N, CA, C and O atoms as a Tripos MOL2 file, in Angstrom:
@<TRIPOS>MOLECULE
protein
  280   279    70     0     0
PROTEIN
NO_CHARGES

@<TRIPOS>ATOM
      1 N          69.3750 -180.4490  -37.2200 N.3       1 UNK1
      2 CA         68.0440 -180.1000  -35.7620 C.3       1 UNK1
      3 C          67.3740 -178.7350  -35.7160 C.2       1 UNK1
      4 O          68.0000 -177.7270  -36.0410 O.2       1 UNK1
      5 N          66.4750 -178.7050  -35.4310 N.am      2 UNK2
      6 CA         65.0490 -177.4200  -35.4250 C.3       2 UNK2
      7 C          65.0630 -176.9420  -34.3270 C.2       2 UNK2
      8 O          65.0760 -177.6390  -33.3120 O.2       2 UNK2
      9 N          65.0620 -175.5260  -34.3180 N.am      3 UNK3
     10 CA         65.8090 -174.6460  -33.4030 C.3       3 UNK3
     11 C          64.3510 -174.3450  -32.4710 C.2       3 UNK3
     12 O          63.8540 -173.2610  -32.7780 O.2       3 UNK3
     13 N          63.9220 -174.7670  -31.8710 N.am      4 UNK4
     14 CA         62.3680 -174.4340  -30.9280 C.3       4 UNK4
     15 C          61.9790 -172.8040  -30.2860 C.2       4 UNK4
     16 O          62.3380 -172.5790  -29.1300 O.2       4 UNK4
     17 N          61.2680 -171.7340  -31.0370 N.am      5 UNK5
     18 CA         61.1940 -170.6590  -29.4900 C.3       5 UNK5
     19 C          60.1580 -170.9210  -29.7020 C.2       5 UNK5
     20 O          59.4470 -171.4910  -30.5300 O.2       5 UNK5
     21 N          60.1180 -169.8050  -27.7390 N.am      6 UNK6
     22 CA         58.2550 -170.3750  -28.0260 C.3       6 UNK6
     23 C          57.7050 -169.3960  -27.4080 C.2       6 UNK6
     24 O          58.0390 -169.6280  -26.2470 O.2       6 UNK6
     25 N          56.9350 -168.2230  -27.3860 N.am      7 UNK7
     26 CA         55.8850 -167.3990  -26.6010 C.3       7 UNK7
     27 C          55.2530 -167.6450  -25.7840 C.2       7 UNK7
     28 O          54.0610 -167.7480  -26.0710 O.2       7 UNK7
     29 N          55.7210 -167.9180  -24.0890 N.am      8 UNK8
     30 CA         55.1120 -168.3460  -23.2200 C.3       8 UNK8
     31 C          54.0620 -166.9000  -21.9330 C.2       8 UNK8
     32 O          54.2000 -165.6910  -22.1210 O.2       8 UNK8
     33 N          53.3730 -167.3380  -21.0680 N.am      9 UNK9
     34 CA         53.0080 -166.0060  -20.6690 C.3       9 UNK9
     35 C          53.4230 -166.4030  -19.5600 C.2       9 UNK9
     36 O          53.7250 -167.5570  -19.2570 O.2       9 UNK9
     37 N          53.4860 -164.6210  -18.3230 N.am     10 UNK10
     38 CA         53.7590 -165.2720  -17.2280 C.3      10 UNK10
     39 C          53.4940 -164.7280  -16.2350 C.2      10 UNK10
     40 O          52.4640 -164.2260  -16.6830 O.2      10 UNK10
     41 N          53.5250 -164.3930  -15.2850 N.am     11 UNK11
     42 CA         52.6200 -163.0870  -14.1740 C.3      11 UNK11
     43 C          52.9020 -161.8900  -14.4890 C.2      11 UNK11
     44 O          52.0840 -160.9730  -14.4210 O.2      11 UNK11
     45 N          54.4080 -161.7310  -14.9690 N.am     12 UNK12
     46 CA         54.9260 -160.6960  -14.8570 C.3      12 UNK12
     47 C          55.0360 -160.0420  -16.5720 C.2      12 UNK12
     48 O          55.8650 -159.2420  -17.0070 O.2      12 UNK12
     49 N          53.9210 -160.6890  -17.2800 N.am     13 UNK13
     50 CA         54.1130 -160.6870  -18.7720 C.3      13 UNK13
     51 C          54.4230 -161.8670  -19.8300 C.2      13 UNK13
     52 O          53.5150 -162.6800  -20.0050 O.2      13 UNK13
     53 N          55.5220 -162.0170  -20.4870 N.am     14 UNK14
     54 CA         55.0530 -162.8250  -22.2490 C.3      14 UNK14
     55 C          57.0310 -162.9880  -21.2790 C.2      14 UNK14
     56 O          57.7440 -162.4190  -20.4530 O.2      14 UNK14
     57 N          56.9860 -164.4310  -22.4000 N.am     15 UNK15
     58 CA         59.0420 -164.9130  -22.8150 C.3      15 UNK15
     59 C          58.7520 -164.8910  -23.4140 C.2      15 UNK15
     60 O          57.5990 -165.0090  -23.8290 O.2      15 UNK15
     61 N          60.4690 -164.5700  -24.1740 N.am     16 UNK16
     62 CA         60.4130 -165.7020  -25.2260 C.3      16 UNK16
     63 C          62.1070 -166.4800  -24.6010 C.2      16 UNK16
     64 O          63.0440 -166.0180  -23.9490 O.2      16 UNK16
     65 N          61.7640 -168.1090  -25.3400 N.am     17 UNK17
     66 CA         62.6950 -169.2720  -24.9270 C.3      17 UNK17
     67 C          63.0680 -169.3760  -26.0710 C.2      17 UNK17
     68 O          62.4720 -168.9220  -27.0480 O.2      17 UNK17
     69 N          64.1940 -170.0440  -26.0830 N.am     18 UNK18
     70 CA         64.1930 -170.9810  -27.4280 C.3      18 UNK18
     71 C          65.6960 -172.0720  -27.1470 C.2      18 UNK18
     72 O          66.2290 -171.9470  -26.0440 O.2      18 UNK18
     73 N          66.0890 -172.7140  -27.7740 N.am     19 UNK19
     74 CA         67.0490 -174.0300  -27.4730 C.3      19 UNK19
     75 C          68.0230 -173.0530  -28.2700 C.2      19 UNK19
     76 O          67.7060 -172.4550  -29.2980 O.2      19 UNK19
     77 N          69.5100 -172.9720  -27.5050 N.am     20 UNK20
     78 CA         70.1890 -172.2380  -27.5170 C.3      20 UNK20
     79 C          70.7790 -170.8480  -27.1520 C.2      20 UNK20
     80 O          71.7980 -170.2330  -27.4650 O.2      20 UNK20
     81 N          69.6950 -170.6160  -26.3490 N.am     21 UNK21
     82 CA         69.1060 -168.4810  -25.6790 C.3      21 UNK21
     83 C          70.0570 -168.8390  -24.1340 C.2      21 UNK21
     84 O          69.6790 -169.7450  -23.3920 O.2      21 UNK21
     85 N          70.9580 -168.2280  -23.9010 N.am     22 UNK22
     86 CA         71.3870 -168.1520  -22.9990 C.3      22 UNK22
     87 C          70.7230 -167.2390  -21.7820 C.2      22 UNK22
     88 O          71.2950 -167.0470  -20.7090 O.2      22 UNK22
     89 N          69.4010 -166.7030  -22.1350 N.am     23 UNK23
     90 CA         68.2700 -166.4980  -21.2090 C.3      23 UNK23
     91 C          67.4330 -165.5090  -22.0230 C.2      23 UNK23
     92 O          67.6890 -164.6770  -22.8930 O.2      23 UNK23
     93 N          66.1100 -166.0160  -21.2700 N.am     24 UNK24
     94 CA         64.5340 -165.3220  -22.3770 C.3      24 UNK24
     95 C          64.8840 -164.3140  -22.0230 C.2      24 UNK24
     96 O          65.7300 -163.8400  -21.2650 O.2      24 UNK24
     97 N          63.6740 -163.8240  -23.0480 N.am     25 UNK25
     98 CA         63.3600 -162.3600  -22.8850 C.3      25 UNK25
     99 C          62.1940 -162.0020  -22.2330 C.2      25 UNK25
    100 O          61.2140 -162.7400  -22.3430 O.2      25 UNK25
    101 N          62.1300 -160.8560  -21.4830 N.am     26 UNK26
    102 CA         60.8750 -160.6840  -21.4400 C.3      26 UNK26
    103 C          59.9950 -159.2310  -21.6030 C.2      26 UNK26
    104 O          60.3740 -158.0840  -21.3700 O.2      26 UNK26
    105 N          58.9340 -159.6240  -21.9960 N.am     27 UNK27
    106 CA         57.3370 -158.1470  -22.5630 C.3      27 UNK27
    107 C          56.6830 -157.9680  -21.6520 C.2      27 UNK27
    108 O          56.2080 -158.8580  -20.9460 O.2      27 UNK27
    109 N          56.5240 -156.6410  -21.4890 N.am     28 UNK28
    110 CA         55.1090 -156.4190  -20.4600 C.3      28 UNK28
    111 C          53.7480 -156.5620  -21.8820 C.2      28 UNK28
    112 O          52.5500 -156.6240  -21.6070 O.2      28 UNK28
    113 N          54.1490 -156.5830  -22.9610 N.am     29 UNK29
    114 CA         53.3720 -157.1630  -24.2650 C.3      29 UNK29
    115 C          53.2110 -158.2180  -24.8510 C.2      29 UNK29
    116 O          54.2190 -158.4920  -25.5030 O.2      29 UNK29
    117 N          52.1990 -159.1670  -24.9650 N.am     30 UNK30
    118 CA         52.2800 -160.2410  -25.9930 C.3      30 UNK30
    119 C          52.4740 -159.7960  -27.2240 C.2      30 UNK30
    120 O          53.1630 -160.6650  -27.7600 O.2      30 UNK30
    121 N          52.2680 -158.9450  -27.9880 N.am     31 UNK31
    122 CA         52.5390 -158.4050  -29.2750 C.3      31 UNK31
    123 C          54.3890 -158.3260  -29.5990 C.2      31 UNK31
    124 O          54.9840 -158.6810  -30.6160 O.2      31 UNK31
    125 N          54.7200 -157.9710  -28.8400 N.am     32 UNK32
    126 CA         56.2090 -157.1430  -28.7620 C.3      32 UNK32
    127 C          57.2030 -158.1290  -28.1390 C.2      32 UNK32
    128 O          58.4110 -157.9190  -28.0260 O.2      32 UNK32
    129 N          56.4140 -159.4510  -27.6690 N.am     33 UNK33
    130 CA         57.3010 -160.7710  -27.4180 C.3      33 UNK33
    131 C          57.4090 -161.3730  -29.3540 C.2      33 UNK33
    132 O          58.2520 -161.4470  -30.2480 O.2      33 UNK33
    133 N          55.8080 -161.7030  -29.1000 N.am     34 UNK34
    134 CA         55.6010 -161.9550  -30.7080 C.3      34 UNK34
    135 C          56.6670 -161.2840  -32.0610 C.2      34 UNK34
    136 O          57.5410 -161.7980  -32.7580 O.2      34 UNK34
    137 N          56.5030 -160.9020  -32.0400 N.am     35 UNK35
    138 CA         58.0740 -159.2640  -32.6020 C.3      35 UNK35
    139 C          58.8880 -160.4730  -32.5000 C.2      35 UNK35
    140 O          58.8280 -161.5490  -33.0950 O.2      35 UNK35
    141 N          59.6650 -160.0170  -31.5920 N.am     36 UNK36
    142 CA         60.4680 -160.4450  -30.7380 C.3      36 UNK36
    143 C          60.8820 -161.9940  -31.9530 C.2      36 UNK36
    144 O          61.4830 -161.8440  -33.0170 O.2      36 UNK36
    145 N          60.3320 -163.4820  -31.3780 N.am     37 UNK37
    146 CA         60.3050 -164.1900  -31.5450 C.3      37 UNK37
    147 C          60.5110 -164.5210  -33.7450 C.2      37 UNK37
    148 O          61.0680 -165.2880  -34.5300 O.2      37 UNK37
    149 N          59.6080 -163.3080  -33.7340 N.am     38 UNK38
    150 CA         59.7520 -163.6390  -35.5380 C.3      38 UNK38
    151 C          61.0380 -163.4940  -36.0020 C.2      38 UNK38
    152 O          61.5200 -164.1850  -36.8990 O.2      38 UNK38
    153 N          61.9080 -162.1390  -35.0950 N.am     39 UNK39
    154 CA         62.1690 -161.7560  -35.5330 C.3      39 UNK39
    155 C          63.8410 -162.6010  -35.3630 C.2      39 UNK39
    156 O          64.5360 -162.7000  -36.3740 O.2      39 UNK39
    157 N          64.2980 -163.1060  -34.1400 N.am     40 UNK40
    158 CA         64.8370 -164.1420  -33.6070 C.3      40 UNK40
    159 C          64.4700 -165.4340  -34.8040 C.2      40 UNK40
    160 O          65.4720 -166.0620  -35.1440 O.2      40 UNK40
    161 N          63.4160 -165.7860  -35.3270 N.am     41 UNK41
    162 CA         63.1650 -167.1090  -36.0560 C.3      41 UNK41
    163 C          63.0960 -166.5410  -37.1780 C.2      41 UNK41
    164 O          62.1810 -167.1280  -37.7560 O.2      41 UNK41
    165 N          63.4890 -165.7790  -37.8290 N.am     42 UNK42
    166 CA         64.1070 -165.0490  -39.5310 C.3      42 UNK42
    167 C          65.1840 -165.0920  -39.3050 C.2      42 UNK42
    168 O          65.7700 -166.0790  -39.7510 O.2      42 UNK42
    169 N          66.0390 -164.0230  -38.4750 N.am     43 UNK43
    170 CA         67.4370 -165.2400  -38.5510 C.3      43 UNK43
    171 C          67.9560 -166.5480  -38.3610 C.2      43 UNK43
    172 O          69.0100 -166.9860  -38.8210 O.2      43 UNK43
    173 N          67.3240 -166.9970  -37.8150 N.am     44 UNK44
    174 CA         68.3070 -168.1540  -37.3930 C.3      44 UNK44
    175 C          67.8000 -169.0980  -38.1110 C.2      44 UNK44
    176 O          67.9250 -170.2790  -37.7850 O.2      44 UNK44
    177 N          66.8180 -168.5070  -39.7600 N.am     45 UNK45
    178 CA         65.8970 -169.1050  -41.1480 C.3      45 UNK45
    179 C          66.8040 -168.6480  -41.6630 C.2      45 UNK45
    180 O          67.1970 -169.6590  -42.2450 O.2      45 UNK45
    181 N          67.8410 -167.5080  -42.0660 N.am     46 UNK46
    182 CA         68.3750 -166.9650  -42.6940 C.3      46 UNK46
    183 C          70.1730 -167.4130  -43.0430 C.2      46 UNK46
    184 O          70.8360 -167.2080  -44.0600 O.2      46 UNK46
    185 N          70.5610 -168.1000  -41.7020 N.am     47 UNK47
    186 CA         71.1890 -168.9020  -41.3440 C.3      47 UNK47
    187 C          71.1050 -169.8280  -41.8850 C.2      47 UNK47
    188 O          72.1520 -170.4570  -41.7300 O.2      47 UNK47
    189 N          70.1700 -170.5340  -42.7100 N.am     48 UNK48
    190 CA         69.9710 -172.3180  -42.9390 C.3      48 UNK48
    191 C          68.9400 -172.3680  -42.2140 C.2      48 UNK48
    192 O          68.0090 -171.6140  -42.4970 O.2      48 UNK48
    193 N          68.7900 -173.5950  -40.6780 N.am     49 UNK49
    194 CA         68.1020 -173.5250  -39.8430 C.3      49 UNK49
    195 C          66.8720 -173.4910  -40.1700 C.2      49 UNK49
    196 O          66.2860 -172.5660  -40.7330 O.2      49 UNK49
    197 N          66.2120 -175.0760  -39.6280 N.am     50 UNK50
    198 CA         64.9830 -174.7750  -39.3020 C.3      50 UNK50
    199 C          65.0980 -174.1270  -37.6740 C.2      50 UNK50
    200 O          65.9250 -173.9980  -36.7710 O.2      50 UNK50
    201 N          63.0630 -173.7040  -38.1220 N.am     51 UNK51
    202 CA         62.7910 -173.7210  -36.6030 C.3      51 UNK51
    203 C          61.9390 -173.7300  -36.1840 C.2      51 UNK51
    204 O          61.1180 -173.6230  -37.0940 O.2      51 UNK51
    205 N          61.1860 -173.8310  -34.7670 N.am     52 UNK52
    206 CA         59.5410 -174.7690  -34.6310 C.3      52 UNK52
    207 C          59.0970 -173.8230  -33.9430 C.2      52 UNK52
    208 O          59.7080 -173.7700  -32.8760 O.2      52 UNK52
    209 N          57.8410 -172.5630  -34.0990 N.am     53 UNK53
    210 CA         57.4810 -170.8300  -34.1850 C.3      53 UNK53
    211 C          56.3280 -171.5260  -32.9300 C.2      53 UNK53
    212 O          55.1290 -171.6570  -33.1810 O.2      53 UNK53
    213 N          56.9530 -171.9260  -31.5720 N.am     54 UNK54
    214 CA         55.4690 -172.0150  -30.7350 C.3      54 UNK54
    215 C          55.2230 -170.6050  -30.1520 C.2      54 UNK54
    216 O          56.1090 -169.9010  -29.6670 O.2      54 UNK54
    217 N          53.7740 -170.2370  -30.2670 N.am     55 UNK55
    218 CA         53.0930 -168.8570  -29.0780 C.3      55 UNK55
    219 C          51.9160 -169.8380  -28.3800 C.2      55 UNK55
    220 O          51.3870 -170.9230  -28.6220 O.2      55 UNK55
    221 N          51.8550 -168.9970  -27.5700 N.am     56 UNK56
    222 CA         50.6860 -169.5000  -26.4910 C.3      56 UNK56
    223 C          49.8500 -168.6020  -26.1720 C.2      56 UNK56
    224 O          50.0600 -167.3890  -26.1980 O.2      56 UNK56
    225 N          48.7160 -169.2270  -25.8070 N.am     57 UNK57
    226 CA         47.9720 -167.8310  -25.0600 C.3      57 UNK57
    227 C          48.3710 -167.2530  -23.2950 C.2      57 UNK57
    228 O          49.3490 -167.4900  -22.5860 O.2      57 UNK57
    229 N          47.0290 -166.3630  -23.0340 N.am     58 UNK58
    230 CA         47.5970 -166.2920  -21.1090 C.3      58 UNK58
    231 C          46.9980 -167.5900  -21.1310 C.2      58 UNK58
    232 O          47.7050 -168.3480  -20.4670 O.2      58 UNK58
    233 N          45.9680 -168.1960  -21.6230 N.am     59 UNK59
    234 CA         45.4180 -169.2320  -20.8900 C.3      59 UNK59
    235 C          46.1000 -170.7070  -20.8170 C.2      59 UNK59
    236 O          45.5900 -171.7240  -20.3470 O.2      59 UNK59
    237 N          47.4770 -170.5470  -21.4440 N.am     60 UNK60
    238 CA         48.1010 -171.7540  -21.4930 C.3      60 UNK60
    239 C          48.4430 -172.5300  -22.8920 C.2      60 UNK60
    240 O          49.3740 -173.2510  -23.2520 O.2      60 UNK60
    241 N          46.6480 -171.7920  -23.8260 N.am     61 UNK61
    242 CA         46.5100 -173.4160  -24.9650 C.3      61 UNK61
    243 C          47.7430 -172.7550  -26.0340 C.2      61 UNK61
    244 O          48.1000 -171.6650  -25.5860 O.2      61 UNK61
    245 N          48.3530 -173.0590  -27.0940 N.am     62 UNK62
    246 CA         49.0830 -173.4830  -28.3890 C.3      62 UNK62
    247 C          47.9100 -172.5500  -29.5970 C.2      62 UNK62
    248 O          46.9490 -172.9980  -30.2200 O.2      62 UNK62
    249 N          48.6620 -170.7030  -29.5620 N.am     63 UNK63
    250 CA         47.7420 -170.5180  -31.0370 C.3      63 UNK63
    251 C          48.8480 -170.4250  -32.1850 C.2      63 UNK63
    252 O          48.6560 -169.8970  -33.2800 O.2      63 UNK63
    253 N          49.6370 -170.8220  -31.9030 N.am     64 UNK64
    254 CA         50.1870 -170.3110  -33.2050 C.3      64 UNK64
    255 C          51.5020 -172.0550  -32.9230 C.2      64 UNK64
    256 O          52.1490 -172.3520  -31.9190 O.2      64 UNK64
    257 N          51.4140 -172.7000  -34.1120 N.am     65 UNK65
    258 CA         52.4980 -173.8440  -34.2650 C.3      65 UNK65
    259 C          53.1420 -173.6860  -35.6400 C.2      65 UNK65
    260 O          52.5690 -174.2730  -36.5580 O.2      65 UNK65
    261 N          54.2050 -173.0110  -35.9220 N.am     66 UNK66
    262 CA         54.3360 -173.4950  -37.6900 C.3      66 UNK66
    263 C          55.7960 -173.3670  -37.3510 C.2      66 UNK66
    264 O          56.2970 -172.8190  -36.3690 O.2      66 UNK66
    265 N          56.5750 -174.1860  -38.6960 N.am     67 UNK67
    266 CA         57.9130 -174.4650  -39.0810 C.3      67 UNK67
    267 C          57.8090 -173.8940  -40.0610 C.2      67 UNK67
    268 O          56.8910 -173.5960  -40.8260 O.2      67 UNK67
    269 N          59.6440 -173.6370  -39.9520 N.am     68 UNK68
    270 CA         60.3650 -172.8630  -41.0230 C.3      68 UNK68
    271 C          61.0040 -172.5480  -41.6950 C.2      68 UNK68
    272 O          61.5740 -171.6200  -41.1220 O.2      68 UNK68
    273 N          61.3670 -172.6300  -42.5480 N.am     69 UNK69
    274 CA         62.9370 -172.8990  -43.4360 C.3      69 UNK69
    275 C          62.9640 -171.3660  -44.1690 C.2      69 UNK69
    276 O          62.6100 -170.1970  -44.0150 O.2      69 UNK69
    277 N          63.7870 -172.4640  -45.2480 N.am     70 UNK70
    278 CA         64.9660 -171.9930  -46.3190 C.3      70 UNK70
    279 C          64.0320 -172.4150  -46.9820 C.2      70 UNK70
    280 O          64.1030 -172.4240  -48.2110 O.2      70 UNK70
@<TRIPOS>BOND
     1     1     2 1
     2     2     3 1
     3     3     4 2
     4     3     5 am
     5     5     6 1
     6     6     7 1
     7     7     8 2
     8     7     9 am
     9     9    10 1
    10    10    11 1
    11    11    12 2
    12    11    13 am
    13    13    14 1
    14    14    15 1
    15    15    16 2
    16    15    17 am
    17    17    18 1
    18    18    19 1
    19    19    20 2
    20    19    21 am
    21    21    22 1
    22    22    23 1
    23    23    24 2
    24    23    25 am
    25    25    26 1
    26    26    27 1
    27    27    28 2
    28    27    29 am
    29    29    30 1
    30    30    31 1
    31    31    32 2
    32    31    33 am
    33    33    34 1
    34    34    35 1
    35    35    36 2
    36    35    37 am
    37    37    38 1
    38    38    39 1
    39    39    40 2
    40    39    41 am
    41    41    42 1
    42    42    43 1
    43    43    44 2
    44    43    45 am
    45    45    46 1
    46    46    47 1
    47    47    48 2
    48    47    49 am
    49    49    50 1
    50    50    51 1
    51    51    52 2
    52    51    53 am
    53    53    54 1
    54    54    55 1
    55    55    56 2
    56    55    57 am
    57    57    58 1
    58    58    59 1
    59    59    60 2
    60    59    61 am
    61    61    62 1
    62    62    63 1
    63    63    64 2
    64    63    65 am
    65    65    66 1
    66    66    67 1
    67    67    68 2
    68    67    69 am
    69    69    70 1
    70    70    71 1
    71    71    72 2
    72    71    73 am
    73    73    74 1
    74    74    75 1
    75    75    76 2
    76    75    77 am
    77    77    78 1
    78    78    79 1
    79    79    80 2
    80    79    81 am
    81    81    82 1
    82    82    83 1
    83    83    84 2
    84    83    85 am
    85    85    86 1
    86    86    87 1
    87    87    88 2
    88    87    89 am
    89    89    90 1
    90    90    91 1
    91    91    92 2
    92    91    93 am
    93    93    94 1
    94    94    95 1
    95    95    96 2
    96    95    97 am
    97    97    98 1
    98    98    99 1
    99    99   100 2
   100    99   101 am
   101   101   102 1
   102   102   103 1
   103   103   104 2
   104   103   105 am
   105   105   106 1
   106   106   107 1
   107   107   108 2
   108   107   109 am
   109   109   110 1
   110   110   111 1
   111   111   112 2
   112   111   113 am
   113   113   114 1
   114   114   115 1
   115   115   116 2
   116   115   117 am
   117   117   118 1
   118   118   119 1
   119   119   120 2
   120   119   121 am
   121   121   122 1
   122   122   123 1
   123   123   124 2
   124   123   125 am
   125   125   126 1
   126   126   127 1
   127   127   128 2
   128   127   129 am
   129   129   130 1
   130   130   131 1
   131   131   132 2
   132   131   133 am
   133   133   134 1
   134   134   135 1
   135   135   136 2
   136   135   137 am
   137   137   138 1
   138   138   139 1
   139   139   140 2
   140   139   141 am
   141   141   142 1
   142   142   143 1
   143   143   144 2
   144   143   145 am
   145   145   146 1
   146   146   147 1
   147   147   148 2
   148   147   149 am
   149   149   150 1
   150   150   151 1
   151   151   152 2
   152   151   153 am
   153   153   154 1
   154   154   155 1
   155   155   156 2
   156   155   157 am
   157   157   158 1
   158   158   159 1
   159   159   160 2
   160   159   161 am
   161   161   162 1
   162   162   163 1
   163   163   164 2
   164   163   165 am
   165   165   166 1
   166   166   167 1
   167   167   168 2
   168   167   169 am
   169   169   170 1
   170   170   171 1
   171   171   172 2
   172   171   173 am
   173   173   174 1
   174   174   175 1
   175   175   176 2
   176   175   177 am
   177   177   178 1
   178   178   179 1
   179   179   180 2
   180   179   181 am
   181   181   182 1
   182   182   183 1
   183   183   184 2
   184   183   185 am
   185   185   186 1
   186   186   187 1
   187   187   188 2
   188   187   189 am
   189   189   190 1
   190   190   191 1
   191   191   192 2
   192   191   193 am
   193   193   194 1
   194   194   195 1
   195   195   196 2
   196   195   197 am
   197   197   198 1
   198   198   199 1
   199   199   200 2
   200   199   201 am
   201   201   202 1
   202   202   203 1
   203   203   204 2
   204   203   205 am
   205   205   206 1
   206   206   207 1
   207   207   208 2
   208   207   209 am
   209   209   210 1
   210   210   211 1
   211   211   212 2
   212   211   213 am
   213   213   214 1
   214   214   215 1
   215   215   216 2
   216   215   217 am
   217   217   218 1
   218   218   219 1
   219   219   220 2
   220   219   221 am
   221   221   222 1
   222   222   223 1
   223   223   224 2
   224   223   225 am
   225   225   226 1
   226   226   227 1
   227   227   228 2
   228   227   229 am
   229   229   230 1
   230   230   231 1
   231   231   232 2
   232   231   233 am
   233   233   234 1
   234   234   235 1
   235   235   236 2
   236   235   237 am
   237   237   238 1
   238   238   239 1
   239   239   240 2
   240   239   241 am
   241   241   242 1
   242   242   243 1
   243   243   244 2
   244   243   245 am
   245   245   246 1
   246   246   247 1
   247   247   248 2
   248   247   249 am
   249   249   250 1
   250   250   251 1
   251   251   252 2
   252   251   253 am
   253   253   254 1
   254   254   255 1
   255   255   256 2
   256   255   257 am
   257   257   258 1
   258   258   259 1
   259   259   260 2
   260   259   261 am
   261   261   262 1
   262   262   263 1
   263   263   264 2
   264   263   265 am
   265   265   266 1
   266   266   267 1
   267   267   268 2
   268   267   269 am
   269   269   270 1
   270   270   271 1
   271   271   272 2
   272   271   273 am
   273   273   274 1
   274   274   275 1
   275   275   276 2
   276   275   277 am
   277   277   278 1
   278   278   279 1
   279   279   280 2
@<TRIPOS>SUBSTRUCTURE
     1 UNK1         2 RESIDUE 1 A UNK
     2 UNK2         6 RESIDUE 1 A UNK
     3 UNK3        10 RESIDUE 1 A UNK
     4 UNK4        14 RESIDUE 1 A UNK
     5 UNK5        18 RESIDUE 1 A UNK
     6 UNK6        22 RESIDUE 1 A UNK
     7 UNK7        26 RESIDUE 1 A UNK
     8 UNK8        30 RESIDUE 1 A UNK
     9 UNK9        34 RESIDUE 1 A UNK
    10 UNK10       38 RESIDUE 1 A UNK
    11 UNK11       42 RESIDUE 1 A UNK
    12 UNK12       46 RESIDUE 1 A UNK
    13 UNK13       50 RESIDUE 1 A UNK
    14 UNK14       54 RESIDUE 1 A UNK
    15 UNK15       58 RESIDUE 1 A UNK
    16 UNK16       62 RESIDUE 1 A UNK
    17 UNK17       66 RESIDUE 1 A UNK
    18 UNK18       70 RESIDUE 1 A UNK
    19 UNK19       74 RESIDUE 1 A UNK
    20 UNK20       78 RESIDUE 1 A UNK
    21 UNK21       82 RESIDUE 1 A UNK
    22 UNK22       86 RESIDUE 1 A UNK
    23 UNK23       90 RESIDUE 1 A UNK
    24 UNK24       94 RESIDUE 1 A UNK
    25 UNK25       98 RESIDUE 1 A UNK
    26 UNK26      102 RESIDUE 1 A UNK
    27 UNK27      106 RESIDUE 1 A UNK
    28 UNK28      110 RESIDUE 1 A UNK
    29 UNK29      114 RESIDUE 1 A UNK
    30 UNK30      118 RESIDUE 1 A UNK
    31 UNK31      122 RESIDUE 1 A UNK
    32 UNK32      126 RESIDUE 1 A UNK
    33 UNK33      130 RESIDUE 1 A UNK
    34 UNK34      134 RESIDUE 1 A UNK
    35 UNK35      138 RESIDUE 1 A UNK
    36 UNK36      142 RESIDUE 1 A UNK
    37 UNK37      146 RESIDUE 1 A UNK
    38 UNK38      150 RESIDUE 1 A UNK
    39 UNK39      154 RESIDUE 1 A UNK
    40 UNK40      158 RESIDUE 1 A UNK
    41 UNK41      162 RESIDUE 1 A UNK
    42 UNK42      166 RESIDUE 1 A UNK
    43 UNK43      170 RESIDUE 1 A UNK
    44 UNK44      174 RESIDUE 1 A UNK
    45 UNK45      178 RESIDUE 1 A UNK
    46 UNK46      182 RESIDUE 1 A UNK
    47 UNK47      186 RESIDUE 1 A UNK
    48 UNK48      190 RESIDUE 1 A UNK
    49 UNK49      194 RESIDUE 1 A UNK
    50 UNK50      198 RESIDUE 1 A UNK
    51 UNK51      202 RESIDUE 1 A UNK
    52 UNK52      206 RESIDUE 1 A UNK
    53 UNK53      210 RESIDUE 1 A UNK
    54 UNK54      214 RESIDUE 1 A UNK
    55 UNK55      218 RESIDUE 1 A UNK
    56 UNK56      222 RESIDUE 1 A UNK
    57 UNK57      226 RESIDUE 1 A UNK
    58 UNK58      230 RESIDUE 1 A UNK
    59 UNK59      234 RESIDUE 1 A UNK
    60 UNK60      238 RESIDUE 1 A UNK
    61 UNK61      242 RESIDUE 1 A UNK
    62 UNK62      246 RESIDUE 1 A UNK
    63 UNK63      250 RESIDUE 1 A UNK
    64 UNK64      254 RESIDUE 1 A UNK
    65 UNK65      258 RESIDUE 1 A UNK
    66 UNK66      262 RESIDUE 1 A UNK
    67 UNK67      266 RESIDUE 1 A UNK
    68 UNK68      270 RESIDUE 1 A UNK
    69 UNK69      274 RESIDUE 1 A UNK
    70 UNK70      278 RESIDUE 1 A UNK
């Protein structure tokens, strides 16, 4: 199974959400949201999962789409 983790803009800041997350994480800074998403992705990869990381810009366009695995 591939886990998808996304960083998306909102009117109040940025959210990190992904497969299997009970609640999304909210940040005022896009950089902090991206750091949290990358940490979460790294933890999943270290446990043997495949992760697709998607990071979106304020205008809604995709800035990064990468697959991570062991």
